[in-house]
SEVEXNU-104918 format. One record per atom (N, C-alpha, C): atom name; x, y, z; residue number from 1. Coordinates in steps of 0.02 Angstrom, whole numbers, plus 50000, padded with zeros to 5 digits. Layout:
<domar loro="CA" east="X" north="Y" up="Z" gupa="NUM"/>
...
% end
This chain:
<domar loro="N" east="47684" north="53247" up="54244" gupa="1"/>
<domar loro="CA" east="47731" north="53239" up="54190" gupa="1"/>
<domar loro="C" east="47803" north="53252" up="54214" gupa="1"/>
<domar loro="N" east="47813" north="53308" up="54247" gupa="2"/>
<domar loro="CA" east="47879" north="53327" up="54269" gupa="2"/>
<domar loro="C" east="47904" north="53276" up="54321" gupa="2"/>
<domar loro="N" east="47859" north="53250" up="54361" gupa="3"/>
<domar loro="CA" east="47879" north="53202" up="54411" gupa="3"/>
<domar loro="C" east="47902" north="53136" up="54379" gupa="3"/>
<domar loro="N" east="47868" north="53115" up="54325" gupa="4"/>
<domar loro="CA" east="47887" north="53053" up="54290" gupa="4"/>
<domar loro="C" east="47955" north="53061" up="54257" gupa="4"/>
<domar loro="N" east="47969" north="53118" up="54229" gupa="5"/>
<domar loro="CA" east="48033" north="53129" up="54197" gupa="5"/>
<domar loro="C" east="48090" north="53128" up="54248" gupa="5"/>
<domar loro="N" east="48078" north="53158" up="54305" gupa="6"/>
<domar loro="CA" east="48130" north="53159" up="54356" gupa="6"/>
<domar loro="C" east="48145" north="53089" up="54382" gupa="6"/>
<domar loro="N" east="48093" north="53047" up="54387" gupa="7"/>
<domar loro="CA" east="48104" north="52978" up="54409" gupa="7"/>
<domar loro="C" east="48142" north="52938" up="54356" gupa="7"/>
<domar loro="N" east="48127" north="52951" up="54292" gupa="8"/>
<domar loro="CA" east="48162" north="52915" up="54239" gupa="8"/>
<domar loro="C" east="48235" north="52936" up="54235" gupa="8"/>
<domar loro="N" east="48249" north="53000" up="54248" gupa="9"/>
<domar loro="CA" east="48318" north="53023" up="54245" gupa="9"/>
<domar loro="C" east="48359" north="52995" up="54303" gupa="9"/>
<domar loro="N" east="48326" north="52981" up="54359" gupa="10"/>
<domar loro="CA" east="48362" north="52955" up="54417" gupa="10"/>
<domar loro="C" east="48380" north="52882" up="54407" gupa="10"/>
<domar loro="N" east="48344" north="52847" up="54365" gupa="11"/>
<domar loro="CA" east="48359" north="52776" up="54353" gupa="11"/>
<domar loro="C" east="48421" north="52770" up="54310" gupa="11"/>
<domar loro="N" east="48471" north="52742" up="54339" gupa="12"/>
<domar loro="CA" east="48534" north="52732" up="54302" gupa="12"/>
<domar loro="C" east="48556" north="52660" up="54312" gupa="12"/>
<domar loro="N" east="48616" north="52648" up="54294" gupa="13"/>
<domar loro="CA" east="48643" north="52580" up="54302" gupa="13"/>
<domar loro="C" east="48641" north="52559" up="54374" gupa="13"/>
<domar loro="N" east="48630" north="52495" up="54386" gupa="14"/>
<domar loro="CA" east="48630" north="52471" up="54455" gupa="14"/>
<domar loro="C" east="48699" north="52478" up="54486" gupa="14"/>
<domar loro="N" east="48701" north="52492" up="54549" gupa="15"/>
<domar loro="CA" east="48764" north="52499" up="54584" gupa="15"/>
<domar loro="C" east="48777" north="52570" up="54605" gupa="15"/>
<domar loro="N" east="48747" north="52618" up="54572" gupa="16"/>
<domar loro="CA" east="48755" north="52688" up="54591" gupa="16"/>
<domar loro="C" east="48825" north="52713" up="54579" gupa="16"/>
<domar loro="N" east="48842" north="52769" up="54613" gupa="17"/>
<domar loro="CA" east="48907" north="52800" up="54601" gupa="17"/>
<domar loro="C" east="48966" north="52757" up="54622" gupa="17"/>
<domar loro="N" east="48957" north="52716" up="54675" gupa="18"/>
<domar loro="CA" east="49013" north="52676" up="54698" gupa="18"/>
<domar loro="C" east="49026" north="52616" up="54653" gupa="18"/>
<domar loro="N" east="48978" north="52595" up="54612" gupa="19"/>
<domar loro="CA" east="48986" north="52537" up="54570" gupa="19"/>
<domar loro="C" east="48994" north="52555" up="54496" gupa="19"/>
<domar loro="N" east="49021" north="52613" up="54483" gupa="20"/>
<domar loro="CA" east="49028" north="52634" up="54413" gupa="20"/>
<domar loro="C" east="49078" north="52590" up="54377" gupa="20"/>
<domar loro="N" east="49066" north="52580" up="54312" gupa="21"/>
<domar loro="CA" east="49110" north="52541" up="54271" gupa="21"/>
<domar loro="C" east="49166" north="52586" up="54247" gupa="21"/>
<domar loro="N" east="49227" north="52566" up="54262" gupa="22"/>
<domar loro="CA" east="49284" north="52605" up="54241" gupa="22"/>
<domar loro="C" east="49303" north="52586" up="54170" gupa="22"/>
<domar loro="N" east="49299" north="52633" up="54125" gupa="23"/>
<domar loro="CA" east="49314" north="52619" up="54056" gupa="23"/>
<domar loro="C" east="49389" north="52617" up="54046" gupa="23"/>
<domar loro="N" east="49413" north="52565" up="54013" gupa="24"/>
<domar loro="CA" east="49484" north="52558" up="54000" gupa="24"/>
<domar loro="C" east="49500" north="52593" up="53934" gupa="24"/>
<domar loro="N" east="49557" north="52625" up="53932" gupa="25"/>
<domar loro="CA" east="49578" north="52657" up="53871" gupa="25"/>
<domar loro="C" east="49630" north="52613" up="53837" gupa="25"/>
<domar loro="N" east="49630" north="52615" up="53772" gupa="26"/>
<domar loro="CA" east="49675" north="52574" up="53732" gupa="26"/>
<domar loro="C" east="49747" north="52597" up="53742" gupa="26"/>
<domar loro="N" east="49790" north="52551" up="53761" gupa="27"/>
<domar loro="CA" east="49861" north="52567" up="53772" gupa="27"/>
<domar loro="C" east="49893" north="52592" up="53707" gupa="27"/>
<domar loro="N" east="49876" north="52560" up="53652" gupa="28"/>
<domar loro="CA" east="49907" north="52577" up="53588" gupa="28"/>
<domar loro="C" east="49884" north="52645" up="53562" gupa="28"/>
<domar loro="N" east="49821" north="52662" up="53576" gupa="29"/>
<domar loro="CA" east="49797" north="52729" up="53556" gupa="29"/>
<domar loro="C" east="49831" north="52783" up="53598" gupa="29"/>
<domar loro="N" east="49841" north="52770" up="53662" gupa="30"/>
<domar loro="CA" east="49874" north="52818" up="53706" gupa="30"/>
<domar loro="C" east="49946" north="52831" up="53684" gupa="30"/>
<domar loro="N" east="49980" north="52777" up="53665" gupa="31"/>
<domar loro="CA" east="50051" north="52782" up="53645" gupa="31"/>
<domar loro="C" east="50060" north="52799" up="53571" gupa="31"/>
<domar loro="N" east="50005" north="52809" up="53535" gupa="32"/>
<domar loro="CA" east="50006" north="52825" up="53464" gupa="32"/>
<domar loro="C" east="50044" north="52773" up="53423" gupa="32"/>
<domar loro="N" east="50030" north="52709" up="53437" gupa="33"/>
<domar loro="CA" east="50061" north="52654" up="53400" gupa="33"/>
<domar loro="C" east="50014" north="52636" up="53343" gupa="33"/>
<domar loro="N" east="50039" north="52641" up="53281" gupa="34"/>
<domar loro="CA" east="49997" north="52629" up="53223" gupa="34"/>
<domar loro="C" east="49988" north="52554" up="53210" gupa="34"/>
<domar loro="N" east="50043" north="52516" up="53212" gupa="35"/>
<domar loro="CA" east="50039" north="52444" up="53200" gupa="35"/>
<domar loro="C" east="50077" north="52407" up="53254" gupa="35"/>
<domar loro="N" east="50053" north="52347" up="53268" gupa="36"/>
<domar loro="CA" east="50082" north="52306" up="53321" gupa="36"/>
<domar loro="C" east="50128" north="52255" up="53289" gupa="36"/>
<domar loro="N" east="50189" north="52251" up="53314" gupa="37"/>
<domar loro="CA" east="50239" north="52207" up="53286" gupa="37"/>
<domar loro="C" east="50237" north="52139" up="53321" gupa="37"/>
<domar loro="N" east="50237" north="52085" up="53282" gupa="38"/>
<domar loro="CA" east="50233" north="52018" up="53311" gupa="38"/>
<domar loro="C" east="50299" north="51999" up="53345" gupa="38"/>
<domar loro="N" east="50353" north="52034" up="53331" gupa="39"/>
<domar loro="CA" east="50418" north="52018" up="53361" gupa="39"/>
<domar loro="C" east="50425" north="52047" up="53431" gupa="39"/>
<domar loro="N" east="50381" north="52092" up="53450" gupa="40"/>
<domar loro="CA" east="50383" north="52121" up="53517" gupa="40"/>
<domar loro="C" east="50345" north="52075" up="53565" gupa="40"/>
<domar loro="N" east="50378" north="52022" up="53585" gupa="41"/>
<domar loro="CA" east="50346" north="51969" up="53624" gupa="41"/>
<domar loro="C" east="50326" north="51992" up="53694" gupa="41"/>
<domar loro="N" east="50368" north="52033" up="53725" gupa="42"/>
<domar loro="CA" east="50352" north="52056" up="53793" gupa="42"/>
<domar loro="C" east="50287" north="52095" up="53795" gupa="42"/>
<domar loro="N" east="50274" north="52134" up="53744" gupa="43"/>
<domar loro="CA" east="50212" north="52172" up="53740" gupa="43"/>
<domar loro="C" east="50152" north="52125" up="53727" gupa="43"/>
<domar loro="N" east="50163" north="52075" up="53685" gupa="44"/>
<domar loro="CA" east="50108" north="52030" up="53667" gupa="44"/>
<domar loro="C" east="50089" north="51984" up="53725" gupa="44"/>
<domar loro="N" east="50135" north="51970" up="53770" gupa="45"/>
<domar loro="CA" east="50120" north="51925" up="53827" gupa="45"/>
<domar loro="C" east="50065" north="51954" up="53871" gupa="45"/>
<domar loro="N" east="50057" north="52019" up="53872" gupa="46"/>
<domar loro="CA" east="50004" north="52050" up="53911" gupa="46"/>
<domar loro="C" east="49935" north="52031" up="53885" gupa="46"/>
<domar loro="N" east="49931" north="52013" up="53822" gupa="47"/>
<domar loro="CA" east="49867" north="51999" up="53790" gupa="47"/>
<domar loro="C" east="49855" north="51924" up="53782" gupa="47"/>
<domar loro="N" east="49896" north="51883" up="53814" gupa="48"/>
<domar loro="CA" east="49888" north="51811" up="53811" gupa="48"/>
<domar loro="C" east="49882" north="51785" up="53883" gupa="48"/>
<domar loro="N" east="49833" north="51741" up="53895" gupa="49"/>
<domar loro="CA" east="49823" north="51715" up="53963" gupa="49"/>
<domar loro="C" east="49876" north="51663" up="53981" gupa="49"/>
<domar loro="N" east="49875" north="51639" up="54042" gupa="50"/>
<domar loro="CA" east="49923" north="51590" up="54065" gupa="50"/>
<domar loro="C" east="49915" north="51525" up="54027" gupa="50"/>
<domar loro="N" east="49856" north="51511" up="54004" gupa="51"/>
<domar loro="CA" east="49844" north="51449" up="53966" gupa="51"/>
<domar loro="C" east="49860" north="51457" up="53892" gupa="51"/>
<domar loro="N" east="49875" north="51518" up="53871" gupa="52"/>
<domar loro="CA" east="49894" north="51529" up="53802" gupa="52"/>
<domar loro="C" east="49838" north="51557" up="53759" gupa="52"/>
<domar loro="N" east="49782" north="51573" up="53788" gupa="53"/>
<domar loro="CA" east="49726" north="51601" up="53750" gupa="53"/>
<domar loro="C" east="49733" north="51676" up="53742" gupa="53"/>
<domar loro="N" east="49709" north="51702" up="53686" gupa="54"/>
<domar loro="CA" east="49710" north="51774" up="53675" gupa="54"/>
<domar loro="C" east="49654" north="51805" up="53716" gupa="54"/>
<domar loro="N" east="49671" north="51854" up="53757" gupa="55"/>
<domar loro="CA" east="49621" north="51887" up="53799" gupa="55"/>
<domar loro="C" east="49575" north="51931" up="53758" gupa="55"/>
<domar loro="N" east="49513" north="51939" up="53782" gupa="56"/>
<domar loro="CA" east="49463" north="51978" up="53745" gupa="56"/>
<domar loro="C" east="49472" north="52053" up="53756" gupa="56"/>
<domar loro="N" east="49439" north="52091" up="53714" gupa="57"/>
<domar loro="CA" east="49441" north="52164" up="53719" gupa="57"/>
<domar loro="C" east="49415" north="52188" up="53786" gupa="57"/>
<domar loro="N" east="49365" north="52154" up="53810" gupa="58"/>
<domar loro="CA" east="49334" north="52174" up="53874" gupa="58"/>
<domar loro="C" east="49385" north="52171" up="53930" gupa="58"/>
<domar loro="N" east="49430" north="52123" up="53927" gupa="59"/>
<domar loro="CA" east="49480" north="52115" up="53980" gupa="59"/>
<domar loro="C" east="49542" north="52159" up="53966" gupa="59"/>
<domar loro="N" east="49564" north="52162" up="53905" gupa="60"/>
<domar loro="CA" east="49625" north="52199" up="53889" gupa="60"/>
<domar loro="C" east="49614" north="52274" up="53885" gupa="60"/>
<domar loro="N" east="49554" north="52295" up="53865" gupa="61"/>
<domar loro="CA" east="49540" north="52366" up="53859" gupa="61"/>
<domar loro="C" east="49564" north="52395" up="53793" gupa="61"/>
<domar loro="N" east="49584" north="52353" up="53747" gupa="62"/>
<domar loro="CA" east="49607" north="52377" up="53682" gupa="62"/>
<domar loro="C" east="49547" north="52396" up="53639" gupa="62"/>
<domar loro="N" east="49556" north="52444" up="53594" gupa="63"/>
<domar loro="CA" east="49502" north="52462" up="53548" gupa="63"/>
<domar loro="C" east="49496" north="52406" up="53496" gupa="63"/>
<domar loro="N" east="49444" north="52409" up="53457" gupa="64"/>
<domar loro="CA" east="49430" north="52355" up="53409" gupa="64"/>
<domar loro="C" east="49486" north="52348" up="53358" gupa="64"/>
<domar loro="N" east="49509" north="52404" up="53332" gupa="65"/>
<domar loro="CA" east="49561" north="52403" up="53281" gupa="65"/>
<domar loro="C" east="49626" north="52371" up="53308" gupa="65"/>
<domar loro="N" east="49646" north="52391" up="53367" gupa="66"/>
<domar loro="CA" east="49708" north="52365" up="53395" gupa="66"/>
<domar loro="C" east="49700" north="52293" up="53421" gupa="66"/>
<domar loro="N" east="49640" north="52274" up="53442" gupa="67"/>
<domar loro="CA" east="49629" north="52206" up="53465" gupa="67"/>
<domar loro="C" east="49637" north="52157" up="53406" gupa="67"/>
<domar loro="N" east="49613" north="52177" up="53347" gupa="68"/>
<domar loro="CA" east="49621" north="52136" up="53287" gupa="68"/>
<domar loro="C" east="49695" north="52129" up="53271" gupa="68"/>
<domar loro="N" east="49732" north="52185" up="53277" gupa="69"/>
<domar loro="CA" east="49804" north="52183" up="53263" gupa="69"/>
<domar loro="C" east="49840" north="52140" up="53315" gupa="69"/>
<domar loro="N" east="49819" north="52143" up="53377" gupa="70"/>
<domar loro="CA" east="49850" north="52102" up="53430" gupa="70"/>
<domar loro="C" east="49839" north="52028" up="53414" gupa="70"/>
<domar loro="N" east="49778" north="52010" up="53395" gupa="71"/>
<domar loro="CA" east="49762" north="51940" up="53380" gupa="71"/>
<domar loro="C" east="49804" north="51915" up="53322" gupa="71"/>
<domar loro="N" east="49811" north="51956" up="53270" gupa="72"/>
<domar loro="CA" east="49851" north="51937" up="53212" gupa="72"/>
<domar loro="C" east="49925" north="51930" up="53232" gupa="72"/>
<domar loro="N" east="49950" north="51977" up="53272" gupa="73"/>
<domar loro="CA" east="50020" north="51976" up="53293" gupa="73"/>
<domar loro="C" east="50034" north="51915" up="53337" gupa="73"/>
<domar loro="N" east="49987" north="51897" up="53382" gupa="74"/>
<domar loro="CA" east="49996" north="51839" up="53425" gupa="74"/>
<domar loro="C" east="49997" north="51776" up="53382" gupa="74"/>
<domar loro="N" east="49953" north="51772" up="53333" gupa="75"/>
<domar loro="CA" east="49952" north="51713" up="53289" gupa="75"/>
<domar loro="C" east="50016" north="51707" up="53249" gupa="75"/>
<domar loro="N" east="50043" north="51762" up="53226" gupa="76"/>
<domar loro="CA" east="50106" north="51761" up="53189" gupa="76"/>
<domar loro="C" east="50164" north="51742" up="53235" gupa="76"/>
<domar loro="N" east="50163" north="51768" up="53296" gupa="77"/>
<domar loro="CA" east="50217" north="51752" up="53344" gupa="77"/>
<domar loro="C" east="50214" north="51678" up="53363" gupa="77"/>
<domar loro="N" east="50155" north="51650" up="53368" gupa="78"/>
<domar loro="CA" east="50148" north="51578" up="53381" gupa="78"/>
<domar loro="C" east="50177" north="51538" up="53323" gupa="78"/>
<domar loro="N" east="50162" north="51559" up="53263" gupa="79"/>
<domar loro="CA" east="50186" north="51524" up="53203" gupa="79"/>
<domar loro="C" east="50262" north="51526" up="53200" gupa="79"/>
<domar loro="N" east="50292" north="51580" up="53221" gupa="80"/>
<domar loro="CA" east="50365" north="51587" up="53220" gupa="80"/>
<domar loro="C" east="50397" north="51559" up="53284" gupa="80"/>
<domar loro="N" east="50357" north="51528" up="53327" gupa="81"/>
<domar loro="CA" east="50380" north="51496" up="53389" gupa="81"/>
<domar loro="C" east="50407" north="51547" up="53439" gupa="81"/>
<domar loro="N" east="50381" north="51608" up="53438" gupa="82"/>
<domar loro="CA" east="50400" north="51658" up="53487" gupa="82"/>
<domar loro="C" east="50353" north="51655" up="53548" gupa="82"/>
<domar loro="N" east="50291" north="51633" up="53537" gupa="83"/>
<domar loro="CA" east="50242" north="51624" up="53590" gupa="83"/>
<domar loro="C" east="50216" north="51553" up="53587" gupa="83"/>
<domar loro="N" east="50198" north="51524" up="53645" gupa="84"/>
<domar loro="CA" east="50170" north="51456" up="53644" gupa="84"/>
<domar loro="C" east="50097" north="51456" up="53623" gupa="84"/>
<domar loro="N" east="50076" north="51400" up="53594" gupa="85"/>
<domar loro="CA" east="50006" north="51391" up="53577" gupa="85"/>
<domar loro="C" east="49965" north="51375" up="53639" gupa="85"/>
<domar loro="N" east="49994" north="51335" up="53684" gupa="86"/>
<domar loro="CA" east="49959" north="51313" up="53745" gupa="86"/>
<domar loro="C" east="50005" north="51322" up="53804" gupa="86"/>
<domar loro="N" east="49977" north="51310" up="53864" gupa="87"/>
<domar loro="CA" east="50017" north="51315" up="53925" gupa="87"/>
<domar loro="C" east="50070" north="51261" up="53926" gupa="87"/>
<domar loro="N" east="50125" north="51274" up="53959" gupa="88"/>
<domar loro="CA" east="50179" north="51227" up="53960" gupa="88"/>
<domar loro="C" east="50172" north="51179" up="54018" gupa="88"/>
<domar loro="N" east="50191" north="51116" up="54007" gupa="89"/>
<domar loro="CA" east="50192" north="51066" up="54060" gupa="89"/>
<domar loro="C" east="50125" north="51033" up="54071" gupa="89"/>
<domar loro="N" east="50127" north="50968" up="54086" gupa="90"/>
<domar loro="CA" east="50066" north="50930" up="54099" gupa="90"/>
<domar loro="C" east="50045" north="50935" up="54172" gupa="90"/>
<domar loro="N" east="50088" north="50964" up="54216" gupa="91"/>
<domar loro="CA" east="50070" north="50968" up="54286" gupa="91"/>
<domar loro="C" east="50014" north="51017" up="54300" gupa="91"/>
<domar loro="N" east="49997" north="51058" up="54251" gupa="92"/>
<domar loro="CA" east="49942" north="51106" up="54260" gupa="92"/>
<domar loro="C" east="49874" north="51073" up="54251" gupa="92"/>
<domar loro="N" east="49873" north="51013" up="54224" gupa="93"/>
<domar loro="CA" east="49810" north="50978" up="54214" gupa="93"/>
<domar loro="C" east="49784" north="50953" up="54281" gupa="93"/>
<domar loro="N" east="49724" north="50924" up="54280" gupa="94"/>
<domar loro="CA" east="49692" north="50900" up="54342" gupa="94"/>
<domar loro="C" east="49737" north="50851" up="54379" gupa="94"/>
<domar loro="N" east="49735" north="50854" up="54445" gupa="95"/>
<domar loro="CA" east="49781" north="50816" up="54486" gupa="95"/>
<domar loro="C" east="49775" north="50740" up="54479" gupa="95"/>
<domar loro="N" east="49717" north="50710" up="54492" gupa="96"/>
<domar loro="CA" east="49711" north="50638" up="54493" gupa="96"/>
<domar loro="C" east="49690" north="50607" up="54427" gupa="96"/>
<domar loro="N" east="49681" north="50647" up="54377" gupa="97"/>
<domar loro="CA" east="49659" north="50620" up="54313" gupa="97"/>
<domar loro="C" east="49716" north="50584" up="54277" gupa="97"/>
<domar loro="N" east="49696" north="50533" up="54238" gupa="98"/>
<domar loro="CA" east="49746" north="50496" up="54200" gupa="98"/>
<domar loro="C" east="49746" north="50521" up="54128" gupa="98"/>
<domar loro="N" east="49801" north="50511" up="54095" gupa="99"/>
<domar loro="CA" east="49805" north="50527" up="54024" gupa="99"/>
<domar loro="C" east="49760" north="50480" up="53984" gupa="99"/>
<domar loro="N" east="49744" north="50500" up="53925" gupa="100"/>
<domar loro="CA" east="49698" north="50459" up="53884" gupa="100"/>
<domar loro="C" east="49729" north="50391" up="53867" gupa="100"/>
<domar loro="N" east="49794" north="50388" up="53861" gupa="101"/>
<domar loro="CA" east="49826" north="50326" up="53842" gupa="101"/>
<domar loro="C" east="49839" north="50280" up="53901" gupa="101"/>
<domar loro="N" east="49828" north="50302" up="53961" gupa="102"/>
<domar loro="CA" east="49841" north="50263" up="54021" gupa="102"/>
<domar loro="C" east="49788" north="50209" up="54030" gupa="102"/>
<domar loro="N" east="49809" north="50147" up="54039" gupa="103"/>
<domar loro="CA" east="49762" north="50091" up="54046" gupa="103"/>
<domar loro="C" east="49741" north="50081" up="54119" gupa="103"/>
<domar loro="N" east="49777" north="50110" up="54165" gupa="104"/>
<domar loro="CA" east="49758" north="50101" up="54236" gupa="104"/>
<domar loro="C" east="49770" north="50030" up="54259" gupa="104"/>
<domar loro="N" east="49719" north="49998" up="54293" gupa="105"/>
<domar loro="CA" east="49728" north="49930" up="54318" gupa="105"/>
<domar loro="C" east="49701" north="49878" up="54270" gupa="105"/>
<domar loro="N" east="49685" north="49896" up="54211" gupa="106"/>
<domar loro="CA" east="49657" north="49847" up="54164" gupa="106"/>
<domar loro="C" east="49710" north="49802" up="54133" gupa="106"/>
<domar loro="N" east="49771" north="49816" up="54147" gupa="107"/>
<domar loro="CA" east="49824" north="49774" up="54119" gupa="107"/>
<domar loro="C" east="49847" north="49799" up="54052" gupa="107"/>
<domar loro="N" east="49894" north="49763" up="54023" gupa="108"/>
<domar loro="CA" east="49924" north="49784" up="53959" gupa="108"/>
<domar loro="C" east="49878" north="49770" up="53900" gupa="108"/>
<domar loro="N" east="49846" north="49713" up="53900" gupa="109"/>
<domar loro="CA" east="49803" north="49691" up="53845" gupa="109"/>
<domar loro="C" east="49841" north="49685" up="53778" gupa="109"/>
<domar loro="N" east="49906" north="49682" up="53784" gupa="110"/>
<domar loro="CA" east="49946" north="49675" up="53723" gupa="110"/>
<domar loro="C" east="49944" north="49603" up="53698" gupa="110"/>
<domar loro="N" east="49941" north="49555" up="53743" gupa="111"/>
<domar loro="CA" east="49940" north="49484" up="53725" gupa="111"/>
<domar loro="C" east="49868" north="49459" up="53728" gupa="111"/>
<domar loro="N" east="49838" north="49447" up="53670" gupa="112"/>
<domar loro="CA" east="49768" north="49428" up="53668" gupa="112"/>
<domar loro="C" east="49759" north="49352" up="53656" gupa="112"/>
<domar loro="N" east="49812" north="49316" up="53660" gupa="113"/>
<domar loro="CA" east="49805" north="49243" up="53653" gupa="113"/>
<domar loro="C" east="49817" north="49220" up="53581" gupa="113"/>
<domar loro="N" east="49777" north="49172" up="53558" gupa="114"/>
<domar loro="CA" east="49789" north="49142" up="53492" gupa="114"/>
<domar loro="C" east="49742" north="49169" up="53438" gupa="114"/>
<domar loro="N" east="49724" north="49231" up="53441" gupa="115"/>
<domar loro="CA" east="49679" north="49259" up="53390" gupa="115"/>
<domar loro="C" east="49713" north="49265" up="53325" gupa="115"/>
% end
């Protein structure tokens, strides 16, 4: 019995001591910030990816309460045109792909004859 318990206690997360998961602490809880202001764009940029998506709690380390406030603040800042909805510029898209409106070598097809 004692041997089984000692074996069960030794089983922990894979990776051992060197692969421990570092828990992130909420920045807003540390700084005792009650509400997040949508006008503070520099702070909100930390929670938005390069493509304009709101980063998840797992990545940002924010607690649930503050992550909800961040999402609401980012949405309000987007509405007020303080933050972009999407990434800027078309050069970030795939290199050789054509736009949807591009006809390529099929020609104009504007003149269809005597229809």
